[in-house]
VODRENTI-407060 format. One line per field, with one value per atom (N, C-alpha, C): atom name; residue number from 0; residue in one letter; x, y, z. Coordinates in steps of 0.1 Angstrom, whole numbers, plus 5000, padded with zeros to 4 digits. Layout:
a [CA/...]
k [NUM/...]
r [a/...]
px [X/...]
py [Y/...]
pz [Z/...]
***
This chain:
a [N/CA/C/N/CA/C/N/CA/C/N/CA/C/N/CA/C/N/CA/C/N/CA/C/N/CA/C/N/CA/C/N/CA/C/N/CA/C/N/CA/C/N/CA/C/N/CA/C/N/CA/C/N/CA/C/N/CA/C/N/CA/C/N/CA/C/N/CA/C/N/CA/C/N/CA/C/N/CA/C/N/CA/C/N/CA/C/N/CA/C/N/CA/C/N/CA/C/N/CA/C/N/CA/C/N/CA/C/N/CA/C/N/CA/C/N/CA/C/N/CA/C/N/CA/C/N/CA/C/N/CA/C/N/CA/C/N/CA/C/N/CA/C/N/CA/C/N/CA/C/N/CA/C/N/CA/C/N/CA/C/N/CA/C/N/CA/C/N/CA/C/N/CA/C/N/CA/C/N/CA/C/N/CA/C/N/CA/C/N/CA/C/N/CA/C/N/CA/C/N/CA/C/N/CA/C/N/CA/C/N/CA/C/N/CA/C/N/CA/C/N/CA/C/N/CA/C/N/CA/C/N/CA/C/N/CA/C/N/CA/C/N/CA/C/N/CA/C/N/CA/C/N/CA/C/N/CA/C/N/CA/C/N/CA/C/N/CA/C/N/CA/C/N/CA/C/N/CA/C/N/CA/C/N/CA/C/N/CA/C/N/CA/C/N/CA/C/N/CA/C/N/CA/C/N/CA/C/N/CA/C/N/CA/C/N/CA/C/N/CA/C/N/CA/C/N/CA/C/N/CA/C/N/CA/C/N/CA/C/N/CA/C/N/CA/C/N/CA/C/N/CA/C/N/CA/C/N/CA/C/N/CA/C/N/CA/C/N/CA/C/N/CA/C/N/CA/C/N/CA/C/N/CA/C/N/CA/C/N/CA/C/N/CA/C/N/CA/C/N/CA/C/N/CA/C/N/CA/C/N/CA/C/N/CA/C/N/CA/C/N/CA/C/N/CA/C/N/CA/C/N/CA/C/N/CA/C/N/CA/C/N/CA/C/N/CA/C/N/CA/C/N/CA/C/N/CA/C/N/CA/C/N/CA/C/N/CA/C/N/CA/C/N/CA/C/N/CA/C/N/CA/C/N/CA/C/N/CA/C/N/CA/C/N/CA/C/N/CA/C/N/CA/C/N/CA/C/N/CA/C/N/CA/C/N/CA/C/N/CA/C/N/CA/C/N/CA/C/N/CA/C/N/CA/C/N/CA/C/N/CA/C/N/CA/C/N/CA/C/N/CA/C/N/CA/C/N/CA/C/N/CA/C/N/CA/C/N/CA/C/N/CA/C/N/CA/C/N/CA/C/N/CA/C/N/CA/C/N/CA/C/N/CA/C/N/CA/C/N/CA/C/N/CA/C/N/CA/C/N/CA/C/N/CA/C/N/CA/C/N/CA/C/N/CA/C/N/CA/C/N/CA/C/N/CA/C/N/CA/C/N/CA/C/N/CA/C/N/CA/C/N/CA/C/N/CA/C/N/CA/C/N/CA/C/N/CA/C/N/CA/C/N/CA/C/N/CA/C/N/CA/C/N/CA/C/N/CA/C/N/CA/C/N/CA/C/N/CA/C/N/CA/C/N/CA/C/N/CA/C/N/CA/C/N/CA/C/N/CA/C/N/CA/C/N/CA/C/N/CA/C/N/CA/C/N/CA/C/N/CA/C/N/CA/C/N/CA/C/N/CA/C/N/CA/C/N/CA/C/N/CA/C/N/CA/C/N/CA/C/N/CA/C/N/CA/C/N/CA/C/N/CA/C/N/CA/C/N/CA/C/N/CA/C/N/CA/C/N/CA/C/N/CA/C/N/CA/C/N/CA/C/N/CA/C/N/CA/C/N/CA/C/N/CA/C/N/CA/C/N/CA/C/N/CA/C/N/CA/C/N/CA/C/N/CA/C/N/CA/C/N/CA/C/N/CA/C/N/CA/C/N/CA/C/N/CA/C/N/CA/C/N/CA/C/N/CA/C/N/CA/C/N/CA/C/N/CA/C/N/CA/C/N/CA/C/N/CA/C/N/CA/C/N/CA/C/N/CA/C/N/CA/C/N/CA/C/N/CA/C/N/CA/C/N/CA/C/N/CA/C/N/CA/C/N/CA/C/N/CA/C/N/CA/C/N/CA/C/N/CA/C/N/CA/C/N/CA/C]
k [0/0/0/1/1/1/2/2/2/3/3/3/4/4/4/5/5/5/6/6/6/7/7/7/8/8/8/9/9/9/10/10/10/11/11/11/12/12/12/13/13/13/14/14/14/15/15/15/16/16/16/17/17/17/18/18/18/19/19/19/20/20/20/21/21/21/22/22/22/23/23/23/24/24/24/25/25/25/26/26/26/27/27/27/28/28/28/29/29/29/30/30/30/31/31/31/32/32/32/33/33/33/34/34/34/35/35/35/36/36/36/37/37/37/38/38/38/39/39/39/40/40/40/41/41/41/42/42/42/43/43/43/44/44/44/45/45/45/46/46/46/47/47/47/48/48/48/49/49/49/50/50/50/51/51/51/52/52/52/53/53/53/54/54/54/55/55/55/56/56/56/57/57/57/58/58/58/59/59/59/60/60/60/61/61/61/62/62/62/63/63/63/64/64/64/65/65/65/66/66/66/67/67/67/68/68/68/69/69/69/70/70/70/71/71/71/72/72/72/73/73/73/74/74/74/75/75/75/76/76/76/77/77/77/78/78/78/79/79/79/80/80/80/81/81/81/82/82/82/83/83/83/84/84/84/85/85/85/86/86/86/87/87/87/88/88/88/89/89/89/90/90/90/91/91/91/92/92/92/93/93/93/94/94/94/95/95/95/96/96/96/97/97/97/98/98/98/99/99/99/100/100/100/101/101/101/102/102/102/103/103/103/104/104/104/105/105/105/106/106/106/107/107/107/108/108/108/109/109/109/110/110/110/111/111/111/112/112/112/113/113/113/114/114/114/115/115/115/116/116/116/117/117/117/118/118/118/119/119/119/120/120/120/121/121/121/122/122/122/123/123/123/124/124/124/125/125/125/126/126/126/127/127/127/128/128/128/129/129/129/130/130/130/131/131/131/132/132/132/133/133/133/134/134/134/135/135/135/136/136/136/137/137/137/138/138/138/139/139/139/140/140/140/141/141/141/142/142/142/143/143/143/144/144/144/145/145/145/146/146/146/147/147/147/148/148/148/149/149/149/150/150/150/151/151/151/152/152/152/153/153/153/154/154/154/155/155/155/156/156/156/157/157/157/158/158/158/159/159/159/160/160/160/161/161/161/162/162/162/163/163/163/164/164/164/165/165/165/166/166/166/167/167/167/168/168/168/169/169/169/170/170/170/171/171/171/172/172/172/173/173/173/174/174/174/175/175/175/176/176/176/177/177/177/178/178/178/179/179/179/180/180/180/181/181/181/182/182/182/183/183/183/184/184/184/185/185/185/186/186/186/187/187/187/188/188/188/189/189/189/190/190/190/191/191/191/192/192/192/193/193/193/194/194/194/195/195/195/196/196/196/197/197/197/198/198/198/199/199/199/200/200/200/201/201/201/202/202/202/203/203/203/204/204/204/205/205/205/206/206/206/207/207/207/208/208/208/209/209/209/210/210/210/211/211/211/212/212/212/213/213/213/214/214/214/215/215/215/216/216/216/217/217/217/218/218/218/219/219/219/220/220/220/221/221/221/222/222/222/223/223/223/224/224/224/225/225/225/226/226/226/227/227/227/228/228/228/229/229/229/230/230/230/231/231/231/232/232/232/233/233/233/234/234/234/235/235/235/236/236/236/237/237/237/238/238/238/239/239/239/240/240/240/241/241/241/242/242/242/243/243/243/244/244/244/245/245/245/246/246/246/247/247/247/248/248/248/249/249/249/250/250/250/251/251/251/252/252/252/253/253/253/254/254/254/255/255/255/256/256/256/257/257/257/258/258/258/259/259/259/260/260/260/261/261/261/262/262/262/263/263/263/264/264/264/265/265/265/266/266/266/267/267/267/268/268/268/269/269/269/270/270/270/271/271/271/272/272/272/273/273/273]
r [g/g/g/e/e/e/l/l/l/p/p/p/h/h/h/l/l/l/i/i/i/l/l/l/s/s/s/t/t/t/c/c/c/m/m/m/d/d/d/e/e/e/i/i/i/a/a/a/k/k/k/e/e/e/e/e/e/e/e/e/d/d/d/e/e/e/i/i/i/y/y/y/h/h/h/r/r/r/e/e/e/k/k/k/e/e/e/v/v/v/f/f/f/k/k/k/k/k/k/a/a/a/k/k/k/k/k/k/d/d/d/l/l/l/e/e/e/h/h/h/f/f/f/l/l/l/e/e/e/k/k/k/e/e/e/s/s/s/y/y/y/h/h/h/k/k/k/m/m/m/t/t/t/v/v/v/n/n/n/e/e/e/v/v/v/v/v/v/k/k/k/a/a/a/f/f/f/e/e/e/t/t/t/d/d/d/l/l/l/a/a/a/v/v/v/g/g/g/l/l/l/t/t/t/s/s/s/e/e/e/e/e/e/a/a/a/t/t/t/a/a/a/r/r/r/l/l/l/e/e/e/k/k/k/y/y/y/g/g/g/a/a/a/n/n/n/e/e/e/l/l/l/e/e/e/a/a/a/k/k/k/e/e/e/k/k/k/e/e/e/t/t/t/l/l/l/w/w/w/e/e/e/k/k/k/i/i/i/k/k/k/e/e/e/q/q/q/f/f/f/e/e/e/d/d/d/l/l/l/l/l/l/v/v/v/r/r/r/i/i/i/l/l/l/l/l/l/v/v/v/a/a/a/a/a/a/t/t/t/i/i/i/s/s/s/f/f/f/i/i/i/i/i/i/a/a/a/l/l/l/t/t/t/d/d/d/d/d/d/k/k/k/e/e/e/e/e/e/g/g/g/i/i/i/a/a/a/a/a/a/y/y/y/v/v/v/e/e/e/p/p/p/i/i/i/v/v/v/i/i/i/l/l/l/a/a/a/i/i/i/l/l/l/i/i/i/a/a/a/n/n/n/a/a/a/i/i/i/i/i/i/g/g/g/i/i/i/m/m/m/q/q/q/d/d/d/n/n/n/n/n/n/a/a/a/d/d/d/k/k/k/a/a/a/i/i/i/d/d/d/a/a/a/l/l/l/m/m/m/n/n/n/m/m/m/q/q/q/a/a/a/l/l/l/e/e/e/c/c/c/k/k/k/v/v/v/l/l/l/r/r/r/d/d/d/g/g/g/k/k/k/w/w/w/k/k/k/i/i/i/m/m/m/d/d/d/s/s/s/k/k/k/f/f/f/l/l/l/v/v/v/p/p/p/g/g/g/d/d/d/v/v/v/v/v/v/e/e/e/v/v/v/h/h/h/m/m/m/g/g/g/d/d/d/k/k/k/n/n/n/p/p/p/a/a/a/d/d/d/i/i/i/r/r/r/c/c/c/a/a/a/e/e/e/l/l/l/k/k/k/s/s/s/v/v/v/s/s/s/l/l/l/q/q/q/i/i/i/e/e/e/e/e/e/a/a/a/s/s/s/l/l/l/t/t/t/g/g/g/e/e/e/s/s/s/k/k/k/s/s/s/v/v/v/n/n/n/k/k/k/q/q/q/i/i/i/e/e/e/v/v/v/v/v/v/n/n/n/t/t/t/d/d/d/s/s/s/n/n/n/l/l/l/l/l/l/p/p/p/d/d/d/r/r/r/k/k/k/n/n/n/m/m/m/l/l/l/f/f/f/s/s/s/s/s/s/t/t/t/v/v/v/v/v/v/t/t/t/y/y/y/g/g/g/n/n/n/a/a/a/s/s/s/g/g/g/v/v/v/v/v/v/v/v/v/s/s/s/t/t/t/g/g/g/m/m/m/n/n/n/t/t/t/a/a/a/i/i/i/g/g/g]
px [9016/9005/9001/9008/9004/9005/9016/9018/9006/9001/8990/8978/8975/8964/8964/8976/8978/8976/8982/8980/8966/8959/8945/8936/8938/8929/8931/8943/8946/8942/8941/8939/8925/8917/8904/8895/8895/8886/8892/8905/8911/8907/8908/8905/8891/8882/8868/8865/8871/8870/8876/8888/8895/8886/8880/8871/8860/8854/8843/8848/8860/8865/8869/8875/8879/8867/8856/8844/8839/8838/8833/8842/8855/8864/8864/8863/8862/8849/8838/8826/8826/8833/8834/8843/8854/8863/8856/8848/8841/8831/8824/8814/8821/8832/8839/8845/8850/8855/8843/8832/8821/8816/8815/8811/8820/8833/8843/8843/8842/8840/8828/8817/8805/8806/8812/8814/8823/8834/8843/8835/8827/8819/8809/8803/8793/8800/8812/8819/8823/8826/8831/8819/8808/8797/8788/8786/8777/8767/8763/8754/8740/8737/8724/8723/8735/8735/8735/8735/8735/8722/8718/8706/8707/8695/8695/8704/8702/8710/8725/8729/8743/8749/8741/8745/8746/8737/8737/8749/8752/8764/8777/8777/8789/8793/8783/8785/8784/8782/8781/8772/8760/8749/8737/8727/8715/8703/8693/8682/8672/8673/8664/8670/8684/8691/8699/8704/8713/8727/8735/8748/8748/8758/8759/8766/8765/8771/8786/8792/8806/8811/8804/8808/8806/8795/8793/8804/8809/8820/8832/8835/8847/8846/8835/8833/8834/8829/8830/8844/8853/8867/8873/8868/8874/8870/8857/8851/8850/8850/8849/8834/8832/8818/8811/8797/8789/8786/8795/8793/8803/8798/8807/8818/8829/8841/8839/8841/8839/8852/8851/8863/8868/8881/8886/8883/8877/8873/8885/8885/8895/8891/8901/8899/8896/8890/8888/8900/8911/8924/8929/8927/8932/8923/8910/8902/8906/8909/8913/8926/8936/8949/8947/8938/8936/8931/8923/8918/8929/8940/8951/8963/8961/8971/8971/8961/8960/8970/8976/8986/8981/8969/8963/8959/8955/8952/8965/8976/8988/8993/8991/8995/8987/8974/8966/8970/8975/8980/8992/9001/9013/9009/8999/8995/8989/8981/8976/8987/8997/9008/9016/9019/9026/9018/9005/8997/8996/8996/8996/9009/9020/9034/9035/9030/9030/9022/9010/9001/9008/9016/9023/9034/9041/9054/9051/9039/9036/9036/9042/9042/9029/9022/9009/9000/8993/8984/8970/8968/8955/8947/8952/8945/8940/8928/8922/8920/8920/8918/8929/8941/8953/8952/8944/8943/8931/8923/8911/8914/8924/8928/8932/8942/8945/8934/8926/8914/8904/8902/8893/8898/8911/8917/8916/8919/8918/8903/8894/8880/8875/8880/8876/8882/8895/8901/8894/8891/8884/8870/8863/8850/8851/8862/8864/8867/8875/8878/8865/8857/8845/8836/8834/8826/8832/8845/8852/8849/8850/8848/8834/8825/8810/8808/8814/8812/8818/8829/8835/8826/8820/8811/8798/8793/8782/8785/8797/8802/8802/8808/8808/8794/8785/8771/8765/8768/8763/8768/8781/8787/8781/8778/8772/8758/8751/8737/8737/8747/8749/8751/8760/8762/8749/8741/8729/8718/8720/8710/8711/8721/8722/8712/8707/8698/8705/8698/8704/8702/8691/8688/8682/8683/8678/8673/8665/8660/8669/8676/8685/8683/8686/8685/8698/8700/8712/8709/8716/8714/8700/8694/8680/8669/8673/8663/8664/8652/8651/8653/8661/8664/8666/8663/8666/8680/8688/8702/8707/8718/8724/8730/8727/8731/8746/8753/8768/8774/8767/8772/8769/8762/8759/8771/8771/8783/8778/8786/8782/8779/8767/8762/8751/8749/8737/8724/8714/8701/8693/8687/8680/8666/8657/8643/8640/8634/8631/8616/8610/8596/8594/8581/8578/8582/8589/8594/8608/8613/8627/8637/8649/8660/8668/8672/8680/8694/8697/8709/8723/8722/8734/8730/8740/8736/8732/8720/8713/8709/8711/8705/8692/8681/8668/8666/8661/8659/8645/8636/8622/8613/8603/8593/8582/8579/8569/8557/8555/8543/8541/8530/8527/8538/8544/8555/8564/8575/8585/8589/8588/8592/8602/8613/8624/8626/8627/8631/8646/8652/8667/8672/8665/8669/8682/8686/8699/8711/8708/8719/8718/8705/8703/8697/8691/8685/8670/8666/8653/8643/8633/8624/8613/8612/8602/8607/8598/8602/8604/8613/8617/8611/8605/8600/8611/8611/8622/8617/8626/8623/8634/8631/8642/8649/8643/8649/8662/8670/8683/8681/8690/8690/8702/8701/8713/8715/8722/8726/8739/8746/8759/8758/8746/8743/8750/8755/8761/8751/8738/8727/8722/8722/8717/8702/8693/8679/8677/8687/8685/8688/8694/8697/8685/8674/8662/8660/8671/8670/8680/8685/8694/8688/8690/8685/8698/8699/8711/8710/8722/8722/8717/8709/8703/8692/8688/8676/8664/8652/8641/8630/8625/8614/8601/8595/8582/8570/8572/8561/8566/8559/8562/8572/8574/8583/8592/8604/8612/8624/8630/8642/8653/8665/8676/8690/8700/8713/8722/8728/8737/8750/8753/8765/8776/8773/8783/8779/8789/8787/8796/8793/8802/8806/8819/8825/8825/8821/8820/8807/8797/8784/8784/8773/8772/8773/8767/8768/8781/8789/8802/8812]
py [8469/8477/8475/8467/8465/8477/8485/8497/8507/8511/8520/8514/8501/8494/8495/8492/8493/8507/8517/8530/8535/8531/8535/8529/8516/8509/8514/8518/8523/8538/8545/8560/8564/8557/8562/8563/8553/8554/8565/8566/8576/8591/8593/8607/8610/8600/8603/8606/8598/8600/8613/8617/8629/8641/8640/8651/8653/8643/8644/8650/8646/8651/8665/8669/8683/8692/8688/8696/8698/8687/8687/8696/8694/8703/8717/8720/8734/8741/8733/8739/8741/8731/8732/8743/8745/8757/8770/8771/8783/8786/8776/8777/8781/8774/8778/8792/8796/8810/8820/8817/8826/8827/8815/8814/8822/8820/8827/8842/8846/8860/8867/8859/8864/8865/8855/8855/8866/8869/8880/8893/8894/8906/8908/8897/8898/8901/8897/8900/8915/8920/8934/8944/8940/8949/8947/8958/8957/8968/8973/8984/8980/8968/8963/8965/8966/8968/8983/8991/9006/9012/9022/9029/9037/9042/9050/9063/9069/9081/9078/9067/9063/9061/9055/9053/9066/9074/9088/9096/9095/9102/9096/9083/9076/9080/9082/9085/9100/9108/9122/9127/9122/9125/9131/9133/9139/9133/9128/9121/9131/9143/9154/9160/9160/9167/9158/9147/9138/9144/9139/9144/9156/9164/9175/9168/9175/9170/9169/9179/9179/9168/9165/9155/9141/9139/9127/9124/9135/9134/9129/9135/9131/9117/9112/9099/9089/9093/9084/9081/9091/9090/9081/9082/9074/9059/9057/9043/9036/9044/9038/9037/9033/9032/9020/9022/9012/9001/8993/8982/8970/8959/8947/8946/8942/8942/8930/8933/8922/8914/8901/8892/8892/8893/8892/8879/8878/8865/8859/8846/8839/8838/8838/8836/8822/8819/8805/8797/8803/8795/8792/8801/8799/8788/8787/8777/8763/8763/8750/8745/8755/8751/8746/8752/8748/8733/8729/8715/8705/8709/8699/8700/8707/8709/8698/8690/8679/8668/8662/8651/8639/8634/8623/8626/8638/8641/8641/8646/8646/8631/8623/8609/8602/8605/8600/8605/8618/8623/8616/8613/8605/8591/8585/8572/8572/8582/8583/8585/8593/8596/8583/8575/8562/8552/8552/8543/8546/8559/8564/8560/8562/8559/8544/8536/8521/8517/8523/8520/8523/8534/8538/8529/8524/8516/8501/8497/8483/8477/8465/8458/8451/8448/8441/8450/8443/8450/8451/8459/8460/8471/8480/8490/8501/8506/8516/8511/8498/8492/8496/8498/8501/8515/8523/8537/8540/8529/8531/8535/8529/8532/8547/8552/8566/8576/8572/8581/8581/8569/8569/8577/8576/8584/8599/8603/8617/8622/8613/8617/8619/8610/8612/8625/8627/8640/8652/8652/8664/8666/8654/8655/8660/8656/8660/8675/8680/8694/8702/8697/8705/8706/8695/8695/8705/8705/8715/8729/8732/8745/8750/8740/8743/8747/8739/8742/8756/8759/8772/8783/8781/8791/8793/8782/8782/8790/8789/8796/8811/8814/8828/8834/8827/8831/8834/8826/8827/8840/8843/8856/8868/8867/8878/8880/8869/8870/8877/8874/8881/8896/8900/8914/8921/8914/8920/8921/8915/8916/8930/8938/8950/8961/8969/8979/8990/8994/9003/9018/9020/9034/9033/9045/9046/9060/9061/9074/9078/9089/9093/9108/9111/9125/9132/9142/9149/9164/9172/9186/9190/9181/9183/9180/9174/9171/9157/9151/9137/9137/9127/9126/9112/9108/9095/9096/9086/9086/9072/9072/9059/9053/9041/9035/9034/9034/9032/9044/9056/9068/9069/9059/9059/9057/9064/9063/9061/9055/9053/9067/9067/9079/9085/9081/9085/9081/9089/9086/9082/9070/9065/9060/9059/9055/9043/9033/9021/9019/9013/9011/8996/8992/8978/8976/8965/8962/8966/8975/8979/8969/8969/8962/8972/8967/8975/8978/8991/8995/8993/8991/8989/8983/8981/8976/8989/8988/8999/8996/9005/9005/9011/9003/9009/9019/9031/9042/9046/9044/9048/9040/9034/9026/9036/9036/9046/9038/9026/9018/9010/9002/8994/8984/8978/8969/8970/8963/8962/8948/8942/8929/8928/8920/8919/8904/8902/8888/8888/8879/8878/8865/8860/8848/8849/8860/8862/8860/8861/8860/8847/8844/8832/8820/8822/8811/8809/8816/8815/8825/8819/8827/8834/8830/8836/8850/8860/8874/8875/8884/8887/8900/8901/8913/8922/8935/8943/8953/8959/8968/8979/8989/9000/8998/8991/8990/8982/8985/8978/8962/8955/8940/8936/8932/8928/8913/8910/8896/8895/8884/8881/8870/8867/8857/8861/8850/8852/8850/8849/8846/8860/8862/8875/8878/8868/8871/8875/8873/8877/8892/8898/8912/8920/8921/8925/8940/8947/8962/8966/8955/8958/8954/8962/8959/8956/8945/8941/8943/8947/8950/8938/8942/8932/8924/8926/8919/8928/8922/8929/8932/8945/8949/8943/8934/8928/8935/8942/8950/8961/8973/8984/8994/9005/9016/9019/9023/9027/9036/9042/9050/9045/9048/9043/9049/9046/9051/9041/9044/9035/9032/9020/9017/9010/9004/8997/8997/8998/8999/8989/8986/8978/8965/8963/8950/8949/8959/8959/8955/8952/8948/8933/8928/8913/8905/8909/8902/8903/8914/8916/8907]
pz [3406/3411/3425/3432/3446/3455/3453/3462/3461/3449/3449/3455/3452/3458/3474/3479/3494/3499/3492/3497/3496/3485/3483/3494/3497/3506/3520/3524/3537/3539/3528/3529/3527/3519/3515/3528/3536/3548/3557/3558/3566/3562/3549/3544/3546/3545/3547/3562/3570/3585/3589/3583/3587/3582/3570/3566/3575/3580/3590/3603/3608/3620/3618/3607/3604/3604/3598/3598/3612/3620/3633/3642/3641/3650/3645/3632/3628/3633/3632/3638/3653/3659/3674/3678/3671/3674/3672/3661/3658/3669/3674/3684/3698/3701/3713/3713/3701/3701/3702/3696/3697/3711/3718/3732/3741/3739/3747/3745/3732/3729/3736/3736/3742/3757/3763/3777/3782/3773/3777/3776/3766/3764/3776/3780/3791/3804/3806/3818/3818/3806/3805/3807/3800/3800/3812/3819/3831/3832/3821/3821/3826/3826/3831/3846/3853/3867/3871/3861/3864/3862/3869/3867/3854/3849/3837/3839/3850/3853/3854/3859/3859/3846/3837/3823/3816/3818/3811/3816/3829/3834/3829/3828/3823/3809/3800/3786/3783/3794/3793/3782/3783/3773/3780/3773/3778/3772/3779/3773/3766/3770/3764/3751/3751/3740/3731/3737/3730/3729/3720/3718/3708/3709/3699/3687/3675/3663/3664/3671/3673/3681/3692/3701/3694/3686/3679/3669/3662/3652/3659/3671/3679/3683/3687/3692/3681/3669/3657/3653/3655/3652/3662/3675/3686/3685/3683/3684/3670/3659/3646/3642/3630/3625/3631/3632/3638/3628/3625/3615/3618/3614/3616/3606/3610/3601/3591/3578/3569/3568/3569/3568/3553/3551/3538/3532/3520/3514/3507/3507/3500/3485/3477/3462/3460/3448/3445/3444/3439/3439/3453/3462/3476/3482/3479/3485/3479/3466/3459/3466/3467/3473/3487/3494/3508/3509/3499/3499/3497/3492/3489/3498/3509/3519/3529/3530/3539/3536/3546/3544/3536/3540/3534/3519/3517/3503/3494/3500/3493/3491/3501/3499/3488/3487/3476/3462/3462/3450/3445/3455/3452/3447/3453/3450/3435/3432/3418/3408/3412/3403/3400/3411/3410/3401/3404/3397/3382/3379/3365/3358/3365/3359/3357/3366/3365/3353/3351/3340/3327/3326/3314/3311/3321/3319/3319/3323/3324/3310/3309/3296/3293/3304/3302/3293/3285/3276/3282/3292/3299/3293/3285/3279/3289/3287/3295/3310/3312/3325/3335/3329/3337/3343/3337/3342/3351/3353/3361/3376/3381/3395/3397/3389/3392/3388/3379/3375/3387/3393/3405/3416/3419/3430/3427/3415/3412/3412/3408/3408/3423/3432/3446/3452/3448/3453/3448/3436/3430/3437/3439/3445/3460/3467/3480/3480/3471/3470/3467/3458/3455/3467/3475/3487/3497/3498/3508/3504/3491/3486/3488/3486/3488/3503/3512/3526/3530/3524/3526/3521/3510/3504/3513/3518/3527/3540/3545/3556/3553/3541/3537/3536/3531/3529/3543/3553/3566/3573/3570/3575/3568/3555/3548/3553/3556/3562/3575/3583/3596/3594/3584/3581/3577/3570/3565/3575/3587/3598/3604/3603/3609/3604/3613/3609/3600/3589/3580/3585/3591/3596/3610/3617/3630/3633/3644/3648/3660/3659/3669/3673/3685/3690/3690/3681/3680/3681/3689/3690/3694/3701/3706/3696/3685/3675/3670/3669/3664/3649/3644/3630/3626/3613/3608/3602/3606/3603/3599/3591/3588/3601/3603/3616/3618/3607/3609/3615/3617/3623/3637/3643/3657/3665/3677/3686/3700/3709/3723/3729/3736/3742/3734/3722/3714/3721/3720/3724/3712/3712/3701/3705/3695/3698/3688/3693/3685/3686/3675/3673/3669/3670/3666/3651/3649/3636/3633/3641/3639/3644/3637/3642/3651/3663/3672/3665/3664/3656/3663/3676/3684/3697/3707/3720/3728/3734/3740/3754/3763/3777/3776/3778/3777/3788/3784/3793/3796/3786/3788/3779/3785/3777/3773/3760/3755/3751/3756/3754/3766/3767/3779/3781/3771/3773/3760/3762/3751/3750/3737/3735/3724/3726/3716/3713/3700/3696/3694/3701/3702/3695/3686/3679/3673/3667/3661/3670/3683/3693/3701/3704/3713/3707/3695/3688/3693/3704/3710/3702/3696/3688/3696/3709/3717/3722/3721/3724/3739/3742/3756/3760/3772/3777/3783/3780/3785/3795/3803/3813/3814/3822/3824/3838/3847/3860/3860/3870/3871/3873/3866/3867/3874/3887/3894/3892/3882/3879/3873/3876/3870/3860/3856/3846/3833/3826/3813/3802/3805/3796/3791/3778/3773/3777/3776/3779/3794/3803/3816/3818/3808/3809/3803/3810/3805/3803/3806/3803/3792/3785/3774/3761/3751/3737/3729/3723/3716/3701/3695/3681/3673/3662/3653/3658/3670/3675/3671/3671/3665/3676/3674/3683/3677/3685/3681/3686/3697/3702/3711/3709/3717/3711/3719/3715/3728/3725/3737/3732/3742/3739/3748/3744/3753/3749/3756/3754/3747/3736/3730/3739/3742/3750/3743/3732/3724/3709/3701/3686/3679/3667/3658/3664/3663/3668/3683/3690/3705/3710/3700/3705/3707/3713/3716/3703/3693/3680/3673/3677/3670/3676]
***
């Protein structure tokens, strides 16, 4: 029984350390990817440097009339629905299988198997004590798999929560008339109006303040709970910080004070939160 003891003693600390490292690196990679995607987005989007008239001209829209229904339909086909793409979820079996793909986990499975075989073939009359070691190894592996699956489920719930942060409805100007519409039908060039308590339905270049001031909570993007004051004037900055783009309203952020209208510049996965 020396071989299983040796494998167990050398692997248990390693698998615990590797699990911690794997979680750390996984979270780090997710953060790095999100940061890189956001930086790429910010480099590409420069509507904050454009005047309202330049944005209106660029999207061939009209602040007094909005888009026509025909044009909106054509743009919807071109840009797609204004919604975040749902990631295909893994089945429970796929998650369980993933937990046992690690090399150290497989080594421990082999160790448990060898230990079990030795217990069966050993002439010594140790009884149930001979099976303690493989049972302990299997129990640790099962506990490790359960923890891994729980972490995956928590990540799935976080993504679902992000999906649920999107505004369901919005006030949009189409064919010269204001109407309440499902936000997923918004397209770049739409003229929308937001009020206190609303979630911004897309990325919007603020065009007109209809109150003394406009304040937006951007915690969903920046983690900063303090509201940011917005403006309609051009912001000449190359900063990659979202709060510095004070004439932009970003999707899923919340209007905490004031009313305003603006031009939709990005929808769905092309938004900052996408």
